[in-house]
PASE-243510 format. One record per atom (N, C-alpha, C): atom name; residue number from 1; x, y, z; residue in one letter. Coordinates in Angstrom, 2 decimals. Each point is the difference from the previous one (the first is absolute). Layout:
REM residues N
<CA, NUM, <X, Y, Z>, A>
...
REM end
This chain:
REM residues 85
<N, 1, <114.78, 88.53, -137.80>, M>
<CA, 1, <0.87, 0.90, -0.69>, M>
<C, 1, <0.97, 0.89, 0.77>, M>
<N, 2, <1.20, -0.08, -0.16>, S>
<CA, 2, <1.14, 0.71, 0.81>, S>
<C, 2, <-0.09, 1.46, -0.53>, S>
<N, 3, <0.32, 0.74, 0.97>, K>
<CA, 3, <-0.17, 1.40, -0.11>, K>
<C, 3, <1.72, 0.35, -0.45>, K>
<N, 4, <0.28, 0.94, -0.94>, K>
<CA, 4, <1.14, 0.34, -0.22>, K>
<C, 4, <0.78, 0.82, 0.77>, K>
<N, 5, <1.14, -0.38, 0.36>, R>
<CA, 5, <0.92, 0.74, 1.07>, R>
<C, 5, <0.28, 1.30, -0.37>, R>
<N, 6, <0.16, 1.09, 0.91>, S>
<CA, 6, <0.21, 1.26, -0.40>, S>
<C, 6, <1.62, 0.05, 0.07>, S>
<N, 7, <0.60, 1.20, -0.77>, R>
<CA, 7, <1.31, -0.05, 0.39>, R>
<C, 7, <0.72, 0.02, 1.19>, R>
<N, 8, <-0.74, 0.82, 0.91>, L>
<CA, 8, <0.24, -0.06, 1.55>, L>
<C, 8, <-0.01, -1.28, 0.45>, L>
<N, 9, <-0.77, -1.11, -0.09>, E>
<CA, 9, <0.03, -1.01, 0.56>, E>
<C, 9, <0.90, -1.05, -0.64>, E>
<N, 10, <0.51, 0.49, -1.31>, I>
<CA, 10, <1.09, -0.86, -0.50>, I>
<C, 10, <1.21, 0.21, 0.74>, I>
<N, 11, <0.52, 1.32, 0.23>, Y>
<CA, 11, <1.00, 0.67, 0.51>, Y>
<C, 11, <0.09, -0.69, 1.53>, Y>
<N, 12, <-1.25, 0.21, 0.60>, L>
<CA, 12, <0.14, -0.63, 1.43>, L>
<C, 12, <0.41, -1.61, -0.06>, L>
<N, 13, <-0.76, -0.56, -0.75>, E>
<CA, 13, <0.21, -1.50, -0.07>, E>
<C, 13, <1.59, -0.14, -0.21>, E>
<N, 14, <0.61, 0.66, -0.99>, V>
<CA, 14, <1.44, -0.05, -0.21>, V>
<C, 14, <0.86, 0.12, 1.14>, V>
<N, 15, <-0.43, 1.06, 0.51>, L>
<CA, 15, <0.77, 0.51, 1.26>, L>
<C, 15, <-0.08, -1.43, 1.25>, L>
<N, 16, <-1.38, -0.19, 0.16>, E>
<CA, 16, <-0.20, -1.15, 0.98>, E>
<C, 16, <0.64, -1.22, -0.37>, E>
<N, 17, <0.18, -0.36, -0.93>, T>
<CA, 17, <0.53, -1.14, -0.67>, T>
<C, 17, <1.69, -0.02, 0.24>, T>
<N, 18, <0.47, 1.15, -0.43>, I>
<CA, 18, <1.64, 0.28, 0.35>, I>
<C, 18, <0.04, 0.01, 1.55>, I>
<N, 19, <-1.03, 0.72, 0.88>, M>
<CA, 19, <0.08, -0.02, 1.28>, M>
<C, 19, <-0.03, -1.46, 0.67>, M>
<N, 20, <-0.66, -0.92, -0.64>, A>
<CA, 20, <-0.29, -1.30, 0.29>, A>
<C, 20, <1.39, -0.97, -0.25>, A>
<N, 21, <0.86, 0.52, -0.55>, G>
<CA, 21, <1.41, -0.69, -0.40>, G>
<C, 21, <0.27, -0.28, -1.33>, G>
<N, 22, <-1.15, 0.12, -0.84>, Y>
<CA, 22, <0.43, -0.31, -1.42>, Y>
<C, 22, <0.70, 0.96, -0.58>, Y>
<N, 23, <1.39, -0.08, -0.25>, S>
<CA, 23, <0.79, 1.00, -0.59>, S>
<C, 23, <0.45, -0.05, -1.32>, S>
<N, 24, <0.01, -1.41, -0.84>, K>
<CA, 24, <0.12, -0.35, -1.33>, K>
<C, 24, <-1.10, 0.62, -0.91>, K>
<N, 25, <0.31, 0.73, -0.99>, P>
<CA, 25, <-0.96, 0.41, -0.79>, P>
<C, 25, <-0.99, -0.95, -0.65>, P>
<N, 26, <0.53, -1.21, -0.38>, T>
<CA, 26, <-1.23, -0.96, -0.29>, T>
<C, 26, <-1.01, -0.34, 1.06>, T>
<N, 27, <0.53, -0.30, 0.94>, N>
<CA, 27, <-0.89, -0.12, 1.22>, N>
<C, 27, <-1.00, 0.62, 0.19>, N>
<N, 28, <0.52, 1.51, -0.06>, I>
<CA, 28, <-0.79, 1.19, 0.33>, I>
<C, 28, <-1.14, 0.02, -1.12>, I>
<N, 29, <0.37, -0.40, -1.16>, M>
<CA, 29, <-0.92, 0.24, -1.10>, M>
<C, 29, <-1.17, -1.29, -0.13>, M>
<N, 30, <0.47, -1.09, 0.52>, Y>
<CA, 30, <-0.93, -1.05, 0.15>, Y>
<C, 30, <-0.95, 0.02, 1.12>, Y>
<N, 31, <0.80, 0.64, 1.15>, K>
<CA, 31, <-0.72, 0.19, 1.14>, K>
<C, 31, <-1.19, 0.75, -0.10>, K>
<N, 32, <0.02, 1.28, -0.80>, C>
<CA, 32, <-0.82, 1.22, -0.21>, C>
<C, 32, <-0.81, -0.20, -1.23>, C>
<N, 33, <0.33, -1.05, -0.80>, N>
<CA, 33, <-0.75, -0.42, -0.97>, N>
<C, 33, <0.04, 1.31, -1.23>, N>
<N, 34, <1.25, 0.29, -0.22>, L>
<CA, 34, <0.14, 0.97, -1.06>, L>
<C, 34, <0.95, -0.32, -1.14>, L>
<N, 35, <0.02, 0.80, -0.87>, S>
<CA, 35, <0.86, -0.35, -1.23>, S>
<C, 35, <1.23, 0.60, 0.31>, S>
<N, 36, <1.19, -0.31, -0.67>, W>
<CA, 36, <1.31, 0.46, 0.23>, W>
<C, 36, <-0.08, 1.41, -0.43>, W>
<N, 37, <-0.47, 0.51, -0.96>, I>
<CA, 37, <0.10, 1.35, -0.53>, I>
<C, 37, <-0.53, 0.89, 1.11>, I>
<N, 38, <-1.26, -0.36, 0.64>, T>
<CA, 38, <-0.77, 0.93, 1.01>, T>
<C, 38, <0.80, -0.27, 1.22>, T>
<N, 39, <0.43, -0.86, 0.45>, L>
<CA, 39, <0.98, -0.31, 1.21>, L>
<C, 39, <1.17, 1.08, -0.13>, L>
<N, 40, <0.64, -0.12, -1.13>, K>
<CA, 40, <1.20, 0.71, -0.36>, K>
<C, 40, <-0.22, 1.29, 0.27>, K>
<N, 41, <-1.25, 0.79, -0.57>, E>
<CA, 41, <-0.44, 1.42, 0.04>, E>
<C, 41, <-0.12, 0.31, 1.95>, E>
<N, 42, <-0.89, -1.00, 0.33>, I>
<CA, 42, <-0.32, 0.10, 1.36>, I>
<C, 42, <1.37, 0.12, 0.79>, I>
<N, 43, <1.04, -0.92, -0.07>, L>
<CA, 43, <1.15, 0.02, 0.93>, L>
<C, 43, <1.03, 1.03, -0.26>, L>
<N, 44, <-0.28, 0.53, -1.17>, D>
<CA, 44, <0.80, 1.38, -0.55>, D>
<C, 44, <-0.66, 1.03, 0.81>, D>
<N, 45, <-1.33, 0.39, 0.04>, S>
<CA, 45, <-0.55, 0.80, 0.53>, S>
<C, 45, <0.41, 0.07, 1.75>, S>
<N, 46, <-0.03, -1.12, 0.27>, L>
<CA, 46, <0.01, -0.06, 1.61>, L>
<C, 46, <1.65, 0.31, 0.27>, L>
<N, 47, <0.91, -0.44, -0.85>, I>
<CA, 47, <1.16, 0.28, 0.53>, I>
<C, 47, <0.40, 1.61, -0.49>, I>
<N, 48, <-0.85, 0.52, -0.96>, E>
<CA, 48, <0.22, 1.59, 0.00>, E>
<C, 48, <-0.61, 0.47, 1.10>, E>
<N, 49, <-1.22, -0.26, 0.89>, K>
<CA, 49, <-0.45, 0.40, 0.75>, K>
<C, 49, <0.69, -0.30, 1.47>, K>
<N, 50, <0.87, -0.72, -0.04>, E>
<CA, 50, <0.93, -0.53, 1.02>, E>
<C, 50, <-0.72, -0.76, 1.04>, E>
<N, 51, <-1.04, -0.93, -0.53>, L>
<CA, 51, <-0.72, -0.99, 0.92>, L>
<C, 51, <0.63, -1.26, -0.02>, L>
<N, 52, <0.77, -0.21, -1.18>, V>
<CA, 52, <0.49, -1.51, -0.27>, V>
<C, 52, <1.61, 0.54, -0.36>, V>
<N, 53, <0.66, -1.08, 0.22>, T>
<CA, 53, <1.45, 0.35, -0.42>, T>
<C, 53, <0.49, -1.21, -0.48>, T>
<N, 54, <1.23, 0.16, -0.86>, T>
<CA, 54, <0.54, -1.58, -0.68>, T>
<C, 54, <1.29, -0.33, 0.60>, T>
<N, 55, <0.52, -1.27, 0.09>, V>
<CA, 55, <1.03, -0.59, 0.68>, V>
<C, 55, <0.42, -0.93, -1.01>, V>
<N, 56, <1.28, 0.13, -0.40>, E>
<CA, 56, <0.26, -1.38, -0.77>, E>
<C, 56, <0.86, -1.03, 0.76>, E>
<N, 57, <-0.43, -1.29, -0.36>, R>
<CA, 57, <0.72, -1.04, 0.70>, R>
<C, 57, <0.20, -1.17, -1.02>, R>
<N, 58, <1.06, -0.59, 0.00>, N>
<CA, 58, <0.33, -0.81, -1.06>, N>
<C, 58, <-0.39, 0.33, -1.63>, N>
<N, 59, <0.39, 1.33, -0.30>, K>
<CA, 59, <-0.52, 0.41, -1.24>, K>
<C, 59, <-1.53, 0.12, -0.31>, K>
<N, 60, <-0.66, -0.21, 1.12>, R>
<CA, 60, <-1.68, 0.02, -0.09>, R>
<C, 60, <-0.39, 1.32, 0.60>, R>
<N, 61, <-1.09, 0.47, -0.55>, K>
<CA, 61, <-0.57, 1.46, 0.69>, K>
<C, 61, <-1.11, -0.48, 0.88>, K>
<N, 62, <0.28, 0.46, 1.26>, L>
<CA, 62, <-1.22, -0.39, 1.04>, L>
<C, 62, <-0.59, 1.60, 0.50>, L>
<N, 63, <-1.20, -0.23, 0.37>, Y>
<CA, 63, <-0.53, 0.96, 0.18>, Y>
<C, 63, <-0.75, 0.16, 1.63>, Y>
<N, 64, <0.46, 1.14, 0.88>, L>
<CA, 64, <-0.20, -0.12, 1.24>, L>
<C, 64, <-0.64, 1.37, 0.22>, L>
<N, 65, <-1.20, -0.17, 0.96>, I>
<CA, 65, <-0.89, 1.01, 0.42>, I>
<C, 65, <0.97, 1.07, 1.16>, I>
<N, 66, <-0.06, 1.28, -0.17>, T>
<CA, 66, <0.44, 1.06, 0.77>, T>
<C, 66, <-0.87, 0.02, 1.32>, T>
<N, 67, <0.82, 0.99, 0.96>, E>
<CA, 67, <-1.26, 0.36, 1.09>, E>
<C, 67, <-0.82, 0.91, -0.37>, E>
<N, 68, <0.29, 0.72, -0.93>, K>
<CA, 68, <-1.16, 0.86, -0.62>, K>
<C, 68, <-1.10, -0.81, -0.66>, K>
<N, 69, <0.35, -0.98, -0.79>, G>
<CA, 69, <-1.11, -1.00, -0.28>, G>
<C, 69, <-0.53, -0.69, 0.80>, G>
<N, 70, <0.60, -0.58, 1.15>, R>
<CA, 70, <-0.86, -0.62, 1.33>, R>
<C, 70, <-0.98, 1.21, 0.40>, R>
<N, 71, <0.48, 0.85, 0.19>, S>
<CA, 71, <-0.78, 1.00, 0.42>, S>
<C, 71, <-1.31, 0.42, -0.64>, S>
<N, 72, <0.16, 0.05, -1.48>, I>
<CA, 72, <-1.12, 0.26, -0.79>, I>
<C, 72, <-0.99, -1.28, 0.06>, I>
<N, 73, <0.66, -1.18, -0.32>, V>
<CA, 73, <-0.78, -1.21, 0.19>, V>
<C, 73, <-0.97, -0.12, 1.29>, V>
<N, 74, <0.36, 0.59, 0.98>, N>
<CA, 74, <-0.45, -0.27, 1.45>, N>
<C, 74, <-1.20, 1.30, -0.18>, N>
<N, 75, <0.43, 0.98, -0.35>, R>
<CA, 75, <-1.14, 1.19, -0.20>, R>
<C, 75, <-1.09, -0.57, -0.85>, R>
<N, 76, <0.31, -0.33, -1.14>, L>
<CA, 76, <-1.05, -0.67, -0.71>, L>
<C, 76, <-0.99, -1.19, 0.32>, L>
<N, 77, <0.73, -0.76, 0.93>, E>
<CA, 77, <-0.80, -0.82, 0.47>, E>
<C, 77, <-0.90, 0.34, 1.08>, E>
<N, 78, <0.44, 0.95, 0.75>, E>
<CA, 78, <-0.74, 0.52, 1.26>, E>
<C, 78, <-1.22, 0.66, -0.71>, E>
<N, 79, <0.28, 0.82, -1.27>, T>
<CA, 79, <-1.07, 0.86, -0.87>, T>
<C, 79, <-0.94, -1.19, -0.37>, T>
<N, 80, <0.28, -1.08, -0.77>, Y>
<CA, 80, <-0.99, -0.93, -0.48>, Y>
<C, 80, <-0.76, -0.66, 1.00>, Y>
<N, 81, <0.56, -0.28, 1.52>, D>
<CA, 81, <-0.67, -0.48, 0.89>, D>
<C, 81, <-0.99, 0.94, 0.62>, D>
<N, 82, <0.45, 1.42, 0.09>, L>
<CA, 82, <-1.25, 0.81, 0.42>, L>
<C, 82, <-1.24, 0.06, -1.09>, L>
<N, 83, <0.48, 0.10, -1.12>, L>
<CA, 83, <-1.08, 0.07, -0.91>, L>
<C, 83, <-0.74, -1.18, -0.21>, L>
<N, 84, <0.12, -0.93, 0.04>, S>
<CA, 84, <-0.42, -1.45, 0.02>, S>
<C, 84, <-1.10, -0.28, 1.23>, S>
<N, 85, <0.41, 0.59, 1.01>, T>
<CA, 85, <-0.83, -0.14, 1.31>, T>
<C, 85, <-1.24, 0.74, 0.06>, T>
REM end
């Protein structure tokens, strides 16, 4: 039986996915196994917190991680590593 992800784990996964180069919302949604509504809420929250920014290319909205977002991902990964050992 799989464990339900916490909100923090979902946010971290979305940030890591964007950091890995997935910038289209549909790709992020499938990669993170989220519904469209949930992903939209998370992306809006991340934009509000200035962890993610949007860019429009060819009339498409793409999501890019900011330097602040990269810093948060690195800190959270270090914390998970420390707690798991």
